[in-house]
C-alpha positions as CSV (number, residue, x, y, z in Angstrom):
1,M,-21.0,13.4,6.0
2,N,-22.0,17.0,4.9
3,H,-20.0,17.8,1.8
4,T,-21.4,21.4,1.5
5,P,-18.4,23.7,1.9
6,I,-18.7,26.4,4.6
7,K,-16.4,29.3,3.9
8,Y,-15.4,31.8,6.5
9,P,-13.8,35.2,5.7
10,N,-11.6,34.8,8.8
11,P,-11.1,31.1,9.5
12,P,-9.4,30.3,12.9
13,I,-6.9,27.9,11.3
14,Q,-3.4,28.6,12.6
15,E,-1.7,25.8,10.7
16,A,-2.8,23.1,8.3
17,I,-0.5,20.1,8.0
18,C,-0.5,17.2,5.6
19,E,1.8,14.2,6.0
20,I,2.2,11.5,3.3
21,H,4.3,8.4,4.2
22,F,5.4,6.3,1.2
23,A,7.1,3.0,0.6
24,L,10.6,2.9,-0.9
25,P,13.2,0.0,-1.2
26,A,15.4,1.9,1.2
27,P,14.9,5.2,3.2
28,L,16.2,8.4,1.5
29,G,19.6,9.5,2.8
30,Q,20.9,13.0,3.0
31,E,22.3,13.1,-0.5
32,A,19.1,11.7,-2.0
33,I,17.0,14.2,-0.1
34,S,19.1,17.1,-1.4
35,R,18.1,16.3,-5.0
36,I,14.7,17.9,-4.5
37,Q,16.1,21.2,-3.4
38,P,16.5,22.8,-6.9
39,R,12.9,21.9,-7.8
40,W,11.6,23.7,-4.7
41,R,14.0,26.6,-4.5
42,H,11.8,29.1,-6.4
43,L,8.8,28.5,-4.1
44,Y,10.8,27.8,-0.9
45,P,14.1,29.7,-1.0
46,A,14.9,29.2,2.7
47,Q,16.1,25.6,2.9
48,E,18.1,23.5,5.4
49,I,18.7,19.8,5.9
50,V,18.7,18.8,9.6
51,A,19.4,15.5,11.4
52,E,16.5,13.8,13.0
53,R,17.1,12.1,16.4
54,T,15.1,10.0,18.8
55,V,15.7,10.1,22.5
56,Q,15.0,7.2,24.8
57,F,14.9,7.4,28.6
58,H,16.1,4.6,30.9
59,L,15.1,4.8,34.5
60,S,16.7,2.9,37.4
61,V,16.5,3.2,41.1
62,D,19.5,5.5,41.4
63,R,19.6,7.4,38.0
64,M,18.1,8.2,34.7
65,Q,20.0,7.6,31.5
66,T,19.2,8.9,28.0
67,D,20.2,7.5,24.7
68,S,20.1,9.7,21.6
69,R,20.1,8.1,18.1
70,E,20.1,9.7,14.7
71,T,17.3,8.3,12.6
72,G,18.0,10.1,9.3
73,H,17.8,13.6,7.8
74,K,15.0,15.9,6.8
75,L,14.8,18.8,4.4
76,I,12.8,21.8,5.7
77,A,12.0,24.3,3.0
78,R,10.2,27.6,3.7
79,S,8.6,30.2,1.4
80,E,10.0,33.8,1.5
81,D,7.1,34.9,3.8
82,K,7.6,31.8,6.0
83,Q,3.9,30.9,5.7
84,K,4.3,27.8,3.5
85,L,6.6,24.9,4.2
86,A,7.5,21.6,2.4
87,Q,9.5,18.9,4.3
88,L,11.0,15.7,2.9
89,G,12.3,13.0,5.2
90,P,13.6,9.4,4.7
91,A,10.1,8.1,3.7
92,F,7.6,11.0,4.1
93,L,6.5,14.3,2.7
94,V,5.0,17.1,4.9
95,V,3.3,20.2,3.5
96,N,2.4,23.0,6.0
97,R,0.3,26.1,5.5
98,L,0.4,28.7,8.3
99,R,-2.1,31.5,8.8
100,R,-3.6,32.9,6.7
101,Y,-5.2,29.7,5.4
102,V,-6.8,30.4,2.0
103,G,-8.8,27.2,1.5
104,W,-8.7,23.5,0.6
105,E,-10.1,23.8,-3.0
106,E,-8.6,27.2,-3.5
107,E,-5.0,26.3,-2.6
108,F,-3.9,23.7,0.0
109,R,-5.1,20.5,-1.9
110,D,-3.3,21.5,-5.1
111,T,-0.2,22.5,-3.2
112,I,0.0,19.0,-1.6
113,L,-0.6,17.3,-4.9
114,E,2.1,19.4,-6.6
115,R,4.7,18.7,-4.0
116,F,3.8,15.0,-4.0
117,G,4.0,14.9,-7.8
118,E,7.5,16.4,-7.6
119,V,8.7,13.9,-5.0
120,Q,7.1,11.0,-6.9
121,A,8.9,12.0,-10.1
122,E,12.2,12.5,-8.4
123,Y,12.2,9.2,-6.4
124,G,9.9,6.9,-8.3
125,I,7.3,6.4,-5.5
126,H,4.7,3.8,-6.4
127,S,3.0,3.1,-3.0
128,V,1.6,5.2,-0.1
129,Q,1.0,3.8,3.3
130,R,-0.3,6.7,5.4
131,I,-1.9,10.1,4.9
132,G,-2.6,12.5,7.8
133,L,-4.4,15.8,7.6
134,R,-4.4,18.1,10.6
135,Y,-5.9,21.5,11.3
136,I,-4.9,23.4,14.4
137,N,-7.5,26.1,15.1
138,K,-7.2,28.9,17.7
139,I,-10.6,30.5,18.6
140,D,-10.4,33.7,20.6
141,L,-13.6,34.1,22.6
142,P,-14.3,37.8,23.4
143,E,-14.6,37.5,27.2
144,A,-12.2,36.5,30.0
145,T,-14.4,33.8,31.7
146,P,-16.8,32.6,29.1
147,R,-19.8,30.4,29.6
148,W,-18.8,27.5,27.5
149,G,-22.4,26.6,26.6
150,D,-22.7,30.0,24.9
151,W,-20.0,29.2,22.4
152,F,-19.7,25.4,22.0
153,K,-22.1,22.5,21.5
154,I,-19.7,20.2,23.3
155,P,-20.0,20.1,27.1
156,L,-17.0,19.7,29.2
157,P,-16.4,16.2,30.7
158,V,-16.7,17.4,34.3
159,P,-19.7,17.8,36.7
160,S,-22.0,20.4,35.1
161,H,-21.7,22.9,38.0
162,L,-17.9,23.0,37.4
163,G,-17.9,23.2,33.7
164,V,-20.4,26.0,33.1
165,Q,-18.1,29.0,33.1
166,G,-14.4,29.7,33.1
167,G,-11.7,27.3,34.2
168,V,-8.8,25.6,32.3
169,F,-9.3,22.4,30.5
170,Q,-7.7,20.0,28.0
171,T,-9.4,17.0,26.4
172,H,-8.0,14.3,24.1
173,F,-10.2,11.9,22.2
174,R,-9.4,9.2,19.6
175,Q,-11.9,7.2,17.5
176,S,-11.9,5.1,14.4
177,L,-14.0,6.5,11.6
178,T,-13.5,3.5,9.3
179,E,-11.4,0.4,9.4
180,E,-8.5,2.4,8.0
181,T,-9.2,5.9,9.2
182,E,-8.9,7.5,12.7
183,C,-9.6,10.9,14.1
184,I,-7.7,12.5,17.0
185,L,-9.3,15.5,18.6
186,N,-7.6,17.9,21.1
187,F,-9.8,20.6,22.6
188,G,-8.8,23.0,25.4
189,T,-7.9,26.4,26.7
190,L,-4.7,28.2,26.0
191,A,-2.7,30.6,28.1
192,P,-4.7,33.9,27.9
193,P,-3.1,36.9,26.2
194,P,-3.2,40.4,27.8
195,Q,-6.5,41.3,26.1
196,N,-9.8,40.4,27.6
197,L,-10.1,37.1,25.6
198,A,-10.3,33.4,26.3
199,P,-8.3,31.6,23.6
200,V,-9.3,28.0,22.9
201,M,-7.5,25.4,20.7
202,L,-9.4,23.0,18.5
203,D,-6.9,20.5,17.0
204,I,-8.4,18.0,14.5
205,D,-6.3,15.3,13.0
206,V,-7.6,12.6,10.6
207,V,-5.2,9.8,9.7
208,W,-5.6,7.1,7.1
209,R,-3.4,3.9,7.1
210,G,-3.4,1.3,4.4
211,Q,-1.9,0.7,1.0
212,I,-2.6,2.6,-2.2
213,T,-0.8,3.4,-5.4
214,A,0.5,6.9,-6.0
215,S,-2.2,7.5,-8.5
216,E,-4.8,7.1,-5.8
217,V,-3.4,9.8,-3.5
218,A,-5.7,12.6,-4.8
219,S,-8.9,10.7,-4.1
220,K,-7.6,9.5,-0.7
221,L,-6.8,13.1,0.2
222,E,-10.4,14.0,-0.4
223,A,-11.5,11.1,1.8
224,V,-9.2,12.3,4.6
225,H,-10.3,15.9,4.3
226,D,-14.1,15.2,4.2
227,P,-14.5,14.4,8.0
228,H,-12.8,17.7,9.0
229,R,-15.7,19.9,8.0
230,E,-18.2,17.9,10.0
231,L,-16.0,17.4,13.0
232,F,-15.1,21.2,13.2
233,E,-18.7,22.3,12.7
234,A,-20.0,19.8,15.3
235,Y,-18.2,21.9,18.1
236,L,-19.7,25.2,17.1
237,L,-22.7,27.4,17.8
238,D,-23.8,30.3,15.6
239,S,-22.3,32.7,18.1
240,T,-18.8,31.2,17.5
241,R,-19.3,31.1,13.7
242,K,-19.9,34.8,13.8
243,L,-16.4,35.3,15.1
244,F,-15.0,33.8,11.8
245,N,-17.1,36.1,9.7
246,L,-15.6,39.3,11.2
247,P,-13.0,41.1,9.1
């Protein structure tokens, strides 16, 4: 893996999302979740606790039936500018950063660790079972029907004469990186805006599953973050990189 940071003045990240799932003797209920609210209010003044539900579909010959079941509650806390979020559920913490993303070392890593430290102190978390780090990128190519080979190293998984220029596509790929770590890649076109552009989504998710102590979260976050740089850069050509260097 290449650990040399590549910094772009105008990164295409629309949202960065970190999920940390932890082990507790019992899931946090609504009253317990509300205890974190005063700690977060100065950074995230817009707060609400919502019920989480799962929906199951049951199909038969003559009808479809749905069952909805409440699975707990979740606190959603937003900053005043709505660009930063922290969420706490029955056994998970989610930290979101919307555009404009400042940087991993500059902001996002420390924000994750600060929120996790607050949750750990409040609820006595000793063990973490899952960490996911996801970056959703939107790349606006400056032409309506681009030749994909002019912008991306990755060819489309279709016959070459079809995948040269234009078209609409969505690809999904999953692969284990290590015994405990998996990457999920989603790459595809988005509905075009009125401008003469071709927007493309590059959604990269790296997920670790295992068992670590709370004190190991910082080093595991780095291990989950490291593959992102290489995976993102592996899609790009210099022509695309120039788009991220524009003001």
